[in-house]
GUMIKOL-527003 format. One record per atom (N, C-alpha, C): residue in three letters; x, z, y. Coordinates in steps of 0.02 Angstrom, whole numbers, padded with zeros to 5 digits, always signed. Each point is the difference from the previous one (the first is absolute). Layout:
# GUMIKOL-527003
AlaXZY...
END
This chain:
# GUMIKOL-527003
Unk+00275+00675+00800Unk-00013+00016-00070Unk-00025-00064-00035Unk+00034-00017-00054Unk-00019-00059-00038Unk-00064+00014-00039Unk-00046-00047+00004Unk-00063+00007-00037Unk-00018-00067-00031Unk-00017+00002-00064Unk-00022-00059-00037Unk-00068+00015-00029Unk-00047-00046+00011Unk-00068+00010-00024Unk-00021-00062-00039Unk-00011+00010-00066Unk-00022-00054-00042Unk-00076-00001-00003Unk-00027-00059-00012Unk-00072-00007-00010Unk-00012-00063-00040Unk-00062-00008-00024Unk-00020-00061-00034Unk-00006+00004-00075Unk+00016+00057-00028Unk-00006+00006-00073Unk-00073+00002-00021Unk-00009-00002-00066Unk-00068+00003-00026Unk-00003-00020-00073Unk-00060-00010-00023Unk-00013-00021-00069Unk-00015-00075+00000Unk+00033-00036-00043Unk-00010-00072-00004Unk+00004-00022-00072Unk-00036-00052-00017Unk+00001-00026-00068Unk+00064-00040-00012Unk+00022-00006-00061Unk+00057-00043-00015Unk-00011-00070+00027Unk+00052-00027+00029Unk-00005-00065+00032Unk-00019+00002+00072Unk-00020+00058+00024Unk-00021+00008+00069Unk+00058+00009+00048Unk-00017+00011+00063Unk+00050+00006+00053Unk-00012+00061+00043Unk+00053+00026+00028Unk-00003+00053+00050Unk+00055-00013+00050Unk-00011+00025+00061Unk+00053-00002+00050Unk+00013+00070+00024Unk+00061+00023-00010Unk+00020+00066+00024Unk+00034-00007+00068Unk-00010+00051+00041Unk+00032+00001+00065Unk+00042+00063+00007Unk+00054-00006+00037Unk+00040+00058+00017Unk+00014-00004+00075Unk-00030+00046+00037Unk+00010+00004+00072Unk+00055+00050+00015Unk+00050-00021+00037Unk+00058+00042+00013Unk+00001+00020+00074Unk+00024+00060+00012Unk+00008+00023+00069Unk+00057+00050+00003Unk+00024+00012+00060Unk+00051+00052+00009Unk+00071-00025+00006Unk+00011-00063-00015Unk+00067-00027+00007Unk-00004-00076-00005Unk+00056-00032+00013Unk+00005-00072-00009Unk+00029-00013-00070Unk-00034-00044-00036Unk+00022-00015-00068Unk+00016-00073-00006Unk+00042-00016-00048Unk+00014-00070-00013Unk-00008-00016-00074Unk-00023+00048-00038Unk-00010-00010-00071Unk-00052+00049-00025Unk-00035-00019-00052Unk-00048+00045-00031Unk-00007-00019-00073Unk-00010+00050-00041Unk-00007-00012-00072Unk-00066+00029-00025Unk-00024-00029-00055Unk-00058+00026-00035Unk+00023+00023-00069Unk-00027+00057-00021Unk+00012+00027-00066Unk-00068+00016-00031Unk+00000+00010-00064Unk-00062+00021-00034Unk+00018+00049-00055Unk-00049+00041-00016Unk+00010+00050-00052Unk-00063+00005-00042Unk+00008-00016-00063Unk-00056+00006-00048Unk+00002+00070-00030Unk-00056+00024-00025Unk-00002+00067-00030Unk+00052+00006-00056Unk+00039+00053+00002Unk+00049+00013-00052Unk+00063-00042+00003Unk+00005-00041+00053Unk+00058-00044+00006Unk+00038+00014+00065Unk+00062-00023+00002Unk+00039+00008+00060Unk-00023-00049+00054Unk+00013+00019+00061Unk-00015-00045+00055Unk+00046-00060-00004Unk-00028-00059+00008Unk+00041-00060-00004Unk-00006-00043+00062Unk+00055-00033+00015Unk+00001-00047+00055Unk-00044-00061-00016Unk-00037-00023+00050Unk-00043-00058-00008Unk+00025-00059+00041Unk+00012+00013+00064Unk+00019-00055+00045Unk+00027+00029+00065Unk+00039-00041+00036Unk+00020+00020+00067Unk+00006-00060+00045Unk+00001+00014+00064Unk+00001-00052+00051Unk+00044+00022+00057Unk+00036-00047+00029Unk+00039+00015+00060Unk-00023-00047+00056Unk+00012+00022+00061Unk-00017-00041+00057Unk+00046+00015+00058Unk+00001-00047+00047Unk+00039+00008+00061Unk-00045-00019+00057Unk-00026+00051+00035Unk-00050-00013+00051Unk-00062-00027-00032Unk-00023-00057+00022Unk-00059-00031-00028Unk+00013-00047-00057Unk+00062-00006-00022Unk+00018-00048-00050Unk+00013+00035-00067Unk-00038-00019-00050Unk+00009+00029-00066Unk+00059-00032-00035Unk+00040+00041-00032Unk+00057-00025-00036Unk-00011+00001-00075Unk+00038+00041-00033Unk+00000+00001-00073Unk-00061+00035-00028Unk-00026-00025-00054Unk-00051+00033-00039Unk+00025+00003-00073Unk-00006+00058-00030Unk+00019+00008-00070Unk-00058+00028-00039Unk-00007-00022-00063Unk-00054+00024-00043Unk+00028+00013-00069Unk-00027+00050-00034Unk+00020+00008-00070Unk-00032-00057-00040Unk+00031-00014-00057Unk-00021-00058-00038Unk-00072+00001-00022Unk-00026+00059-00014Unk-00068+00004-00027Unk-00054-00017+00052Unk+00018-00001+00064Unk-00049-00016+00052Unk+00016-00065+00036Unk+00057-00028-00016Unk+00022-00062+00032Unk-00054-00054-00010Unk-00018-00032+00055Unk-00051-00053-00003Unk-00071+00026+00006Unk-00009+00065-00006Unk-00067+00030+00007Unk-00007+00043+00062Unk+00053+00033+00020Unk+00000+00043+00059Unk+00037-00034+00056Unk-00021+00015+00061Unk+00032-00030+00058Unk+00002+00049+00058Unk+00057+00006+00032Unk+00008+00044+00058Unk-00004-00040+00065Unk-00031+00032+00049Unk-00001-00029+00067Unk+00001+00057+00051Unk+00008-00019+00062Unk+00006+00052+00051Unk-00036-00022+00064Unk-00033+00048+00031Unk-00030-00011+00066Unk+00042+00039+00050Unk+00039-00036+00038Unk+00047+00032+00046Unk-00036+00041+00052Unk-00055-00025+00027Unk-00036+00034+00053Unk-00029+00066-00024Unk-00019+00003-00064Unk-00030+00060-00028Unk+00050+00044-00036Unk+00062-00024-00004Unk+00052+00037-00037Unk-00024+00017-00070Unk-00029-00049-00032Unk-00032+00010-00065Unk+00026-00052-00050Unk+00013+00023-00060Unk+00019-00045-00054Unk-00057-00003-00050Unk-00014-00059-00025Unk-00054-00011-00047Unk+00028-00022-00068Unk-00030+00027-00053Unk+00018-00021-00067Unk-00063-00032-00030Unk+00000-00066-00002Unk-00056-00037-00029Unk+00012-00004-00075Unk-00049+00024-00039Unk+00008+00003-00072Unk-00055-00042-00032Unk+00020-00052-00034Unk-00047-00046-00033Unk+00010+00003-00075Unk-00049-00026-00036Unk+00003-00004-00073Unk+00020+00068-00029Unk-00033+00051+00023Unk+00018+00068-00020Unk-00012+00012-00074Unk+00044+00040-00029Unk-00003+00017-00070Unk-00007+00076-00008Unk-00025+00023-00055Unk-00005+00073-00010Unk+00066+00036+00009Unk+00054-00032-00018Unk+00066+00032+00006Unk+00023+00005+00073Unk-00037-00030+00046Unk+00016+00008+00071Unk-00030+00065+00028Unk-00039+00034-00039Unk-00033+00061+00023Unk+00051+00054+00016Unk-00016+00040+00050Unk+00043+00055+00019Unk-00010+00018+00072Unk+00038+00048+00022Unk+00000+00017+00071Unk+00056-00039+00034Unk-00017-00035+00052Unk+00047-00042+00036Unk+00022+00036+00064Unk+00065+00000+00010Unk+00030+00035+00057Unk+00042-00050+00040Unk+00000+00008+00065Unk+00049-00037+00040Unk+00057+00048+00019Unk+00057-00030+00014Unk+00060+00040+00011Unk+00045-00035+00050Unk+00031+00039+00043Unk+00050-00029+00045Unk+00065+00041-00005Unk+00054-00035+00002Unk+00068+00028-00001Unk+00013+00042-00062Unk-00040-00007-00051Unk+00008+00040-00060Unk-00015+00073+00011Unk-00027+00017+00057Unk-00010+00070+00018Unk-00073+00018+00011Unk-00035-00042+00036Unk-00068+00018+00021Unk-00051-00035-00043Unk-00051+00039-00020Unk-00052-00025-00044Unk-00068+00011+00032Unk-00045-00046-00015Unk-00069+00012+00018Unk-00033+00044-00053Unk-00066+00012+00010Unk-00036+00044-00046Unk-00022-00036-00063Unk+00003-00066+00000Unk-00019-00039-00058Unk-00072-00021+00001Unk-00014-00055-00034Unk-00068-00025-00007Unk-00010-00022-00073Unk-00055+00020-00029Unk-00013-00010-00071Unk-00026-00071-00012Unk+00031-00033-00049Unk-00023-00065-00023Unk-00017+00007-00074Unk-00062-00018-00016Unk-00022+00003-00070Unk-00026-00069-00019Unk+00030-00028-00051Unk-00022-00066-00025Unk-00031+00011-00069Unk-00064-00008-00002Unk-00036+00015-00062Unk-00066-00037-00001Unk-00021-00018-00061Unk-00066-00031-00007Unk-00052+00053-00017
END
C-alpha cells in the first residue's frame, strides 16, 4: 500500500524559510511532485523531481518559485524535501506530495504572514 506522509509546515514570516518533507513507502518510486492549494483556489503544481537509484535527475519548478524553492532527496530514507526560501504570503496553502499522479499525502499547512 502506497503511503505518503508530509511534514514540516508551519507559520513563518515573509522572507522566512521552511523545509517540507514527504516520506514515501509501499512501492519503489522514481519521481515525486509537490502541489499546493490555497483557500478558494485550485490545487496547483509546484515542483517535481526524478531520480534513478541514488542519482537525482530532473527537477522542475513553476516560475513563481524558481530560485526560491529547491528539491532534494534522501535515498536511504525514501524522502523528498522541498526547501522553501524567501517565502511570500502568496506561497501560503496546503502542500501535498504526489506520486504517479495517483497517490496523495494528507498535506501540510504553510502560512506566510507577518
